C-alpha positions, 0 to 999 in steps of 0.5 A: 377853792374852785374858780368862778368858771368851775362854779358856773359849770357846776350850776349849769350841770345842776340846772340841767339835772333839775330840768331832767327831773322836771321833764320826767315829772310832767309826763301824763300817765293817763294819756300814755294809758289811753295810747296803750289801750288803743294800740292793743285794740288796733292790734286786734283789728278793732277801731281805736277809741276817741279820747274824751276829756269829759269822760276822763275827768269823770274817771278821776272823780270815780277814783276819788269816790273810793276815798283811798279804800284800795280794799274796795277794788276787786275781791269779795269786798268790791264796791263801785260808786252808785250810778246816780253819782255820775249826774249828781256829783261827777259831772258837776265836779268836772264841768260836764253837762249832765244832760250830755252823759251817755251810758258807760259801756265798760270800766277797768279799775285797779289799785296797788301800793306802788306806782308803776309805768302805764304799760305795766299798769295796763298789763299787770293791774287792769288786764287781770282776767278774761273779763278784762280782755272782753271789756277792752275788746268790746266793739260797742265802745266808741270813746275812752277816758283814763285817770290815775291818782293816789290818796293823800299824797301817797299810796295806794295808787288807783288806775281807772278807765271808763268806756262809753258808746257816745258820739264825740261831738255830743257826749260828755260835753264840757260847759267851758273849753276844758274840764275842771282840773282837780288835784291830786291826780290827772286824766287823759285828754286834759293837756295837763301835766300829771299832778299831786301824789303821782308827780310827787312820787316821781320827784322823790325818786329823782331828786336825790340823784340830781343832788348826789351828782352835784355833791360828787362833782363838788368833791371832784373839783375840790370845792 
């Protein structure tokens, strides 16, 4: 039988493992994607883009308009939401003033069955061809918003980046101090942890490791 001190040590170790799991879950891949985009632009001697919270929230609404239909992204069955959706649905859902919407100067959209790191999503999913590179390096862009989400708590995983040529102080203006948070998924610039299916996916992968570590320690100490 293990002593109270041994049990206390195990509890501390387990709490630390759980904290590690939580820290990995709370990353926001949409923010990381924007950082990757700006890094690639500056490497090509282009200006970095302003991270617009309002535009990013609309990017998440753009994803949700596909209702989990990964087959409608790219290929012969490719579709995209109607332009009218921006003012009629996307802006109100985000708490963005419809009168402040500015033209979308480019979009990058990708979907696949498994979740990958933002850097991999950028290089392997969004940068599919020369057209994607042209969109990324367009000199007319001034602001960017990115979002990532899954459907119904699991695959497929959607990545969306919207670009605009608006001014940061008068485009995609929020009615309040921050854009409305909608679950699942997350968007850049929201100062919010990634939520819903993407976070759950990380938790599922990491939780067994924490449990296995506790079981191994318990066996070692003869509990």
